[in-house]
C-alpha positions as CSV (number, residue, x, y, z in Angstrom):
1,X,64.5,240.0,138.9
2,X,63.2,237.5,136.4
3,X,65.9,235.5,134.6
4,X,65.3,234.7,131.0
5,X,66.8,231.8,129.0
6,X,69.1,232.7,126.2
7,X,67.4,232.4,122.9
8,X,67.9,233.2,119.3
9,X,66.2,236.3,118.1
10,X,64.1,236.0,115.0
11,X,66.4,238.4,113.1
12,X,69.7,236.4,113.7
13,X,71.0,234.1,110.8
14,X,71.1,230.4,111.5
15,X,74.4,228.5,111.5
16,X,75.4,227.0,108.1
17,X,76.6,223.5,109.1
18,X,78.3,222.8,105.7
19,X,80.4,225.9,106.0
20,X,81.4,225.0,109.6
21,X,82.5,221.6,108.4
22,X,84.4,223.1,105.5
23,X,86.3,225.5,107.8
24,X,87.2,222.6,110.2
25,X,88.5,220.6,107.2
26,X,90.6,223.5,106.0
27,X,92.2,223.8,109.5
28,X,92.9,220.0,109.5
29,X,94.6,220.3,106.1
30,X,96.8,223.1,107.3
31,X,97.7,221.2,110.4
32,X,98.5,218.1,108.4
33,X,100.6,220.2,106.0
34,X,102.7,221.5,108.9
35,X,103.0,218.0,110.4
36,X,104.2,216.8,107.0
37,X,106.8,219.6,106.8
38,X,107.9,218.7,110.3
39,X,108.3,215.0,109.4
40,X,110.4,215.9,106.4
41,X,112.6,218.1,108.4
42,X,112.8,215.4,111.0
43,X,113.9,213.0,108.3
44,X,116.6,215.4,107.1
45,X,117.7,215.7,110.7
46,X,118.0,211.9,110.9
47,X,120.3,212.1,107.9
48,X,122.4,214.6,109.7
49,X,122.6,212.5,112.8
50,X,123.6,209.3,111.0
51,X,126.9,208.1,112.3
52,X,129.2,206.4,109.7
53,X,132.3,204.4,110.7
54,X,135.6,206.2,110.7
55,X,138.4,204.6,108.8
56,X,141.7,205.6,107.2
57,X,143.0,205.2,103.6
58,X,146.2,205.9,101.8
59,X,146.0,208.6,99.1
60,X,148.2,209.6,96.2
61,X,148.5,213.2,95.1
62,X,151.1,215.0,93.1
63,X,153.4,212.0,93.1
64,X,153.4,211.7,96.9
65,X,151.6,209.5,99.4
66,X,149.5,210.5,102.5
67,X,146.5,209.5,104.5
68,X,142.9,210.7,104.7
69,X,140.0,209.6,107.0
70,X,136.5,208.8,105.7
71,X,135.3,212.3,106.6
72,X,137.5,213.5,103.9
73,X,140.1,215.1,106.3
74,X,143.8,214.9,105.5
75,X,145.4,213.0,108.3
76,X,148.9,212.7,106.9
77,X,150.0,215.2,104.3
78,X,151.0,213.6,101.0
79,X,154.8,214.0,101.5
80,X,156.0,210.5,101.3
81,X,157.8,208.9,98.3
82,X,156.5,205.4,99.0
83,X,153.0,204.2,99.6
84,X,151.9,204.4,103.2
85,X,150.5,201.0,104.4
86,X,147.6,200.9,106.8
87,X,147.4,197.4,108.4
88,X,144.0,198.0,110.0
89,X,142.1,200.9,108.5
90,X,140.0,201.3,111.6
91,X,143.1,202.3,113.6
92,X,145.4,205.3,113.1
93,X,148.6,203.3,112.6
94,X,150.5,204.0,109.4
95,X,153.6,202.2,108.2
96,X,156.0,204.5,106.2
97,X,158.9,203.2,104.1
98,X,161.8,205.6,103.3
99,X,165.3,205.7,102.0
100,X,164.7,202.9,99.5
101,X,167.7,201.7,97.5
102,X,166.3,199.4,94.9
103,X,169.8,198.3,93.7
104,X,170.9,197.2,97.1
105,X,167.5,196.2,98.4
106,X,167.8,198.4,101.5
107,X,165.2,200.7,103.1
108,X,164.0,202.0,106.4
109,X,160.5,201.9,107.8
110,X,158.6,203.3,110.8
111,X,155.1,203.6,112.2
112,X,153.4,206.9,112.8
113,X,150.0,207.9,114.3
114,X,147.3,210.4,113.2
115,X,149.5,213.2,114.5
116,X,152.5,212.0,112.4
117,X,154.3,211.1,115.6
118,X,156.6,208.1,115.5
119,X,155.3,205.1,117.5
120,X,157.0,201.8,118.3
121,X,160.2,203.8,118.1
122,X,162.2,201.2,120.1
123,X,162.5,199.1,116.9
124,X,164.8,199.7,114.0
125,X,162.1,198.7,111.5
126,X,158.3,198.3,111.7
127,X,156.6,196.5,108.8
128,X,153.3,195.0,107.7
129,X,153.2,191.3,106.7
130,X,152.0,190.8,103.2
131,X,150.1,187.7,102.1
132,X,148.0,186.6,99.1
133,X,145.8,183.8,98.0
134,X,146.1,181.6,94.9
135,X,144.3,184.3,92.8
136,X,146.9,186.9,93.9
137,X,144.4,188.8,96.1
138,X,146.6,190.7,98.5
139,X,146.0,191.3,102.2
140,X,147.9,192.4,105.2
141,X,148.0,190.2,108.3
142,X,145.6,191.7,110.8
143,X,146.7,193.0,114.2
144,X,150.3,191.8,113.6
145,X,153.4,193.8,112.7
146,X,156.9,192.5,112.0
147,X,159.6,194.4,113.8
148,X,163.4,194.4,113.6
149,X,166.0,195.2,116.2
150,X,169.7,194.6,116.0
151,X,169.3,192.5,112.9
152,X,166.8,190.1,114.4
153,X,163.0,189.9,113.9
154,X,160.0,189.7,116.2
155,X,156.2,190.3,116.2
156,X,154.1,192.9,118.0
157,X,150.4,193.6,117.8
158,X,148.9,197.0,116.9
159,X,148.8,198.0,120.6
160,X,152.6,197.5,120.7
161,X,152.5,194.3,122.8
162,X,155.4,192.0,122.1
163,X,154.2,188.7,120.7
164,X,157.6,187.2,119.6
165,X,160.8,188.7,120.8
166,X,163.4,189.9,118.3
167,X,165.3,186.7,118.3
168,X,164.4,185.2,114.9
169,X,166.6,185.3,111.7
170,X,163.4,185.7,109.7
171,X,159.6,185.7,110.0
172,X,157.4,185.1,107.0
173,X,153.8,184.2,106.3
174,X,152.6,180.9,104.9
175,X,151.3,182.0,101.5
176,X,147.6,181.7,101.2
177,X,147.1,180.9,104.9
178,X,146.1,183.6,107.4
179,X,147.3,184.1,111.0
180,X,150.3,181.8,111.1
181,X,154.0,182.7,110.5
182,X,157.1,180.6,109.8
183,X,160.1,181.6,112.0
184,X,163.7,180.7,111.3
185,X,166.5,180.4,113.8
186,X,169.9,179.0,113.0
187,X,168.5,177.5,109.8
188,X,165.6,175.7,111.5
189,X,162.0,176.6,111.0
190,X,159.2,176.8,113.4
191,X,155.6,178.2,113.5
192,X,153.8,180.8,115.6
193,X,150.3,182.2,115.4
194,X,149.0,185.7,115.4
195,X,148.9,185.9,119.2
196,X,152.5,184.6,119.6
197,X,151.6,181.0,120.5
198,X,154.3,178.6,119.4
199,X,152.7,175.8,117.4
200,X,155.9,174.2,116.1
201,X,159.3,174.6,117.6
202,X,162.3,175.6,115.4
203,X,163.4,172.1,114.4
204,X,162.3,171.5,110.8
205,X,163.8,172.1,107.4
206,X,160.5,173.1,105.8
207,X,156.9,174.0,107.0
208,X,153.9,174.5,104.7
209,X,150.2,174.5,105.3
210,X,148.2,171.3,104.6
211,X,145.3,173.4,103.1
212,X,144.4,177.1,103.1
213,X,142.8,176.6,106.5
214,X,145.3,176.6,109.3
215,X,142.9,174.5,111.4
216,X,143.7,171.5,109.1
217,X,147.3,171.4,110.2
218,X,150.8,171.8,108.7
219,X,153.2,169.6,106.6
220,X,156.7,169.5,108.1
221,X,159.9,168.1,106.6
222,X,162.6,166.9,108.9
223,X,166.4,166.9,108.3
224,X,166.1,163.3,106.9
225,X,163.9,164.6,104.2
226,X,160.8,162.9,105.6
227,X,157.3,164.5,105.8
228,X,154.7,164.5,108.6
229,X,151.7,166.6,109.7
230,X,151.4,168.6,112.9
231,X,148.0,169.9,114.0
232,X,147.2,173.5,114.9
233,X,146.9,172.4,118.6
234,X,150.6,171.3,118.4
235,X,149.7,167.5,118.4
236,X,151.3,165.2,115.8
237,X,148.8,163.9,113.2
238,X,151.3,162.0,111.1
239,X,154.8,161.1,112.1
240,X,157.5,162.4,109.7
241,X,158.1,159.2,107.9
242,X,156.6,159.7,104.4
243,X,158.3,160.6,101.2
244,X,155.6,163.1,100.3
245,X,152.3,164.5,101.6
246,X,149.8,166.1,99.3
247,X,148.0,169.3,100.1
248,X,144.7,167.4,100.5
249,X,142.7,166.7,103.6
250,X,139.2,165.6,104.5
251,X,137.4,163.5,107.1
252,X,140.6,162.9,109.0
253,X,142.4,161.5,106.0
254,X,145.6,162.4,104.2
255,X,147.2,161.6,100.8
256,X,150.8,160.3,101.3
257,X,153.5,158.7,99.3
258,X,155.6,155.9,101.0
259,X,158.0,153.6,99.2
260,X,156.8,154.9,95.9
261,X,153.2,153.9,96.8
262,X,150.6,156.7,96.8
263,X,147.8,156.0,99.3
264,X,145.3,157.5,101.7
265,X,145.9,157.1,105.4
266,X,144.3,158.4,108.6
267,X,146.0,159.7,111.8
268,X,146.3,156.2,113.1
269,X,148.3,155.2,110.1
270,X,145.6,153.0,108.6
271,X,145.8,152.7,104.9
272,X,142.6,152.7,102.7
273,X,143.4,152.7,99.0
274,X,146.8,152.3,97.3
275,X,148.0,152.9,93.8
276,X,144.5,153.2,92.3
277,X,145.2,156.8,91.0
278,X,147.8,159.2,90.0
279,X,146.6,161.9,92.4
280,X,143.7,162.8,94.7
281,X,142.0,166.1,94.1
282,X,139.4,166.1,96.9
283,X,138.3,164.0,99.9
284,X,134.5,164.3,100.6
285,X,133.5,162.1,103.5
286,X,134.3,158.6,102.3
287,X,134.6,159.4,98.6
288,X,137.6,160.6,96.7
289,X,137.9,162.6,93.5
290,X,140.9,161.0,91.8
291,X,142.8,161.6,88.6
292,X,144.1,158.8,86.5
293,X,145.5,158.9,83.0
294,X,144.6,162.6,82.8
295,X,140.9,162.1,83.6
296,X,138.9,162.6,86.8
297,X,136.5,160.2,88.6
298,X,135.3,159.2,92.0
299,X,136.2,156.1,94.1
300,X,135.1,155.3,97.7
301,X,137.0,154.4,100.8
302,X,136.9,150.7,99.8
303,X,138.4,151.5,96.4
304,X,135.2,150.9,94.5
305,X,134.6,153.0,91.4
306,X,131.6,155.4,91.9
307,X,132.1,157.7,88.9
308,X,134.3,156.5,86.1
309,X,137.5,158.5,85.4
310,X,136.3,160.0,82.1
311,X,135.8,163.7,82.9
312,X,138.2,166.6,82.1
313,X,137.4,168.1,85.6
314,X,135.4,167.2,88.6
315,X,134.5,169.2,91.7
316,X,132.3,168.2,94.6
317,X,129.3,170.5,95.2
318,X,127.0,169.1,98.0
319,X,125.2,165.9,99.0
320,X,125.7,163.5,96.0
321,X,126.2,166.2,93.3
322,X,129.4,166.9,91.4
323,X,130.3,169.7,88.9
324,X,131.8,167.9,85.9
325,X,133.5,169.0,82.6
326,X,133.1,167.0,79.4
327,X,134.1,168.0,75.9
328,X,134.9,171.5,77.2
329,X,131.4,172.1,78.7
330,X,130.3,171.9,82.3
331,X,127.3,170.2,83.8
332,X,126.2,168.5,87.1
333,X,126.1,164.8,87.7
334,X,125.2,162.6,90.7
335,X,127.3,160.0,92.5
336,X,125.0,157.5,90.6
337,X,126.2,158.9,87.3
338,X,122.9,160.6,86.5
339,X,122.9,164.0,84.7
340,X,121.3,166.6,87.0
341,X,122.2,169.6,84.8
342,X,123.1,169.2,81.1
343,X,126.6,170.0,79.8
344,X,125.7,173.3,78.3
345,X,127.8,175.7,80.3
346,X,131.2,177.4,80.0
347,X,131.6,177.4,83.8
348,X,129.7,176.3,86.9
349,X,130.6,177.4,90.4
350,X,128.9,176.2,93.6
351,X,128.8,179.0,96.2
352,X,128.8,176.7,99.2
353,X,128.5,179.4,101.8
354,X,125.1,180.3,100.5
355,X,124.0,177.1,98.7
356,X,123.7,178.6,95.2
357,X,125.0,177.6,91.8
358,X,126.4,180.3,89.5
359,X,126.4,179.2,85.9
360,X,127.7,180.9,82.8
361,X,127.5,180.5,79.0
362,X,130.3,181.5,76.6
363,X,127.9,183.5,74.5
364,X,126.8,185.8,77.3
365,X,128.5,188.0,80.0
366,X,125.5,187.4,82.2
367,X,125.3,184.6,84.8
368,X,122.4,182.6,86.1
369,X,121.9,181.8,89.8
370,X,120.3,178.4,90.5
371,X,119.0,177.0,93.7
372,X,119.8,173.5,95.0
373,X,117.0,172.1,92.9
374,X,118.6,173.6,89.8
375,X,115.8,176.1,89.2
376,X,117.0,179.4,87.6
377,X,116.1,182.2,90.0
378,X,118.2,185.1,88.7
379,X,119.7,186.1,85.4
380,X,122.0,189.0,85.0
381,X,125.5,190.4,85.7
382,X,126.5,189.5,89.2
383,X,128.2,192.6,90.6
384,X,128.4,191.8,94.3
385,X,127.9,189.0,96.7
386,X,128.0,190.6,100.2
387,X,128.3,188.0,103.0
388,X,128.3,190.7,105.7
389,X,124.8,191.9,104.8
390,X,123.6,188.7,103.1
391,X,122.7,190.0,99.7
392,X,123.5,189.5,96.0
393,X,123.4,192.5,93.7
394,X,122.6,191.9,90.1
395,X,122.5,194.2,87.1
396,X,119.4,193.3,85.1
397,X,118.4,195.2,82.0
398,X,120.5,198.2,83.0
399,X,119.1,198.3,86.6
400,X,120.5,197.0,89.9
401,X,118.4,194.5,91.7
402,X,118.9,192.9,95.1
403,X,118.3,189.4,96.3
404,X,118.8,187.7,99.6
405,X,120.6,184.3,99.9
406,X,117.3,182.5,99.3
407,X,117.3,184.2,95.9
408,X,114.2,186.3,96.8
409,X,114.2,189.7,95.3
410,X,114.2,192.6,97.8
411,X,114.0,196.4,97.6
412,X,117.3,198.2,98.3
413,X,115.7,199.9,101.3
414,X,115.3,196.5,102.8
415,X,118.7,195.2,102.0
416,X,120.7,198.4,102.7
417,X,118.7,199.3,105.8
418,X,121.6,201.4,107.3
419,X,121.8,203.7,104.3
420,X,120.4,207.2,104.5
421,X,119.8,207.6,100.7
422,X,118.9,204.9,98.2
423,X,119.5,204.7,94.4
424,X,116.4,205.1,92.3
425,X,115.8,205.2,88.5
426,X,113.2,207.0,86.6
427,X,112.9,207.7,82.8
428,X,116.4,206.3,82.3
429,X,118.0,208.6,84.8
430,X,119.3,208.0,88.3
431,X,118.5,209.9,91.5
432,X,118.1,209.1,95.2
433,X,115.3,208.7,97.7
434,X,115.1,208.4,101.4
435,X,113.8,205.4,103.3
436,X,110.2,206.7,102.8
437,X,110.6,207.0,99.1
438,X,110.8,210.8,99.1
439,X,113.1,212.1,96.4
440,X,116.2,213.8,97.9
441,X,118.3,214.0,94.7
442,X,116.6,214.6,91.3
443,X,116.8,212.2,88.5
444,X,119.6,213.9,86.6
445,X,122.5,211.3,86.5
446,X,123.2,208.7,83.7
447,X,124.8,206.3,86.2
448,X,125.3,206.1,90.0
449,X,126.1,203.8,92.8
450,X,124.5,202.9,96.1
451,X,125.9,204.6,99.2
452,X,129.1,203.1,100.5
453,X,129.6,202.4,104.2
454,X,131.1,205.9,104.7
455,X,128.1,207.7,103.4
456,X,129.2,208.7,99.9
457,X,127.7,207.9,96.5
458,X,129.3,208.1,93.1
459,X,127.3,209.8,90.3
460,X,128.0,210.1,86.6
461,X,126.9,213.1,84.4
462,X,128.0,213.9,80.9
463,X,130.3,211.0,80.9
464,X,132.2,212.0,84.1
465,X,132.0,211.0,87.7
466,X,131.7,212.9,91.0
467,X,130.3,212.3,94.5
468,X,127.5,213.2,96.9
469,X,127.5,213.0,100.6
470,X,125.0,211.2,103.0
471,X,122.4,213.9,102.5
472,X,122.7,214.0,98.7
473,X,124.7,217.2,98.6
474,X,127.4,217.6,96.0
475,X,130.9,217.0,97.4
476,X,132.8,216.6,94.2
477,X,131.5,217.9,90.8
478,X,131.4,215.4,88.0
479,X,134.9,216.0,86.7
480,X,136.5,212.6,86.6
481,X,136.6,210.2,83.5
482,X,137.1,206.8,85.2
483,X,136.9,204.5,82.2
484,X,139.7,202.2,83.4
485,X,138.5,202.0,87.0
486,X,136.8,198.7,87.7
487,X,135.1,199.9,90.9
488,X,133.9,203.5,91.1
489,X,133.9,204.6,94.7
490,X,134.5,208.0,96.5
491,X,135.6,209.3,99.8
492,X,134.7,212.9,99.7
493,X,136.6,214.3,96.7
494,X,138.9,211.3,96.4
495,X,138.2,208.4,94.1
496,X,139.3,204.8,94.4
497,X,142.4,204.1,92.2
498,X,142.3,201.7,89.3
499,X,144.5,199.2,91.1
500,X,141.8,198.0,93.5
501,X,144.3,195.4,95.0
502,X,146.3,198.3,96.4
503,X,143.2,199.9,97.9
504,X,144.1,203.6,97.8
505,X,142.4,206.8,96.7
506,X,143.5,209.6,94.5
507,X,142.3,212.8,92.8
């Protein structure tokens, strides 16, 4: 049989190449559409899978106190008359105070866990240790609890390990200094740290911190009324032979008073300058900011005048630069008495940890941020300086903008990389987008916040506030008027109370 090759018959229509290409393109568009849908769903899935840290906060409802976690669950029912204190909000350890008699100053206290079971029950009392800085910012000493048994005091950590046995008549913090505690036995004071290490034995009449940093040492007063300095490593820096020691330290030098003479000495007892000032405000390497006749200036280690004492205030910034006040206004001068920044400001602060100047004028609520060359980089209302994530948030012209510590502007998606949704503004209204810029919450709010570390955002509509979750879903309708709340923040349906120092949530 003869085989014939396949061929097109004269009556068959030829292929239309343009139509074939069009069909192929249509299929590609359909495929890309489904891929896009898949990616969007994948992104939403990523939102669902995002893990936010779990923590615990005190809540106030109906005149009673309880505890919630950051998923919005009630951990301890609001049944307590006194505020429940949480020394470390990452751990389910809650200190409850009961049976308070304000007239007699008596009370009982205990610790409970997330199941409301009593823990550390071998002690008569379990308490947090309160402390505060010079601006009255309150904190609780971390990982340390004060306990009482049979009328005596000791310390334990949050795991219940005994750090100091219940043998002390009292245990108190040094105000403004973290992680060290003054103990008293038979009227004599000593010092321990937050792991129970004895720094100073119980043999002094008085113990205070030299500065706010415990690493700089401690001023002690003996029973003869003389003062000395003991280092954090328990060594003696200055023997207790001085009539007074100022709370000033720098470059291994101290300001002391001996035989009515005020002078600067080092740990070897060498004296550098005497009776050339009324007081020393700061020690910076070999220069001293001094006060004499009510005015501030600078002298060096040899007692030579570097900046005349003619300023109302003087604070060291960096290198050879000082923030000075003259005629009620602030400027910046050098050690050579040159004016680096004119005296035009109501306040100047040097943020030494990031190397930035924050300057303010009395006729504006806004601040300016300047670099070390005194160039203005940012102007606006400084709302947050976050050292954990290394950013500065500024409200400029009604919008929030973000800068790194080099004062370079960044997008919120860069700065807040761990967030699932990001604040966005359009036509004067706020909404939220995901990391790809896709709108996940419509622009319907008159004000809003970025996502907090627990996944929630606060939103304002018709003058009232509510909250959304990590996926942009409504958790709490906008029902709260929070005009007197400085910081608007939500955990589920609970909002941060007006007293931010107390750090509790309410409804």
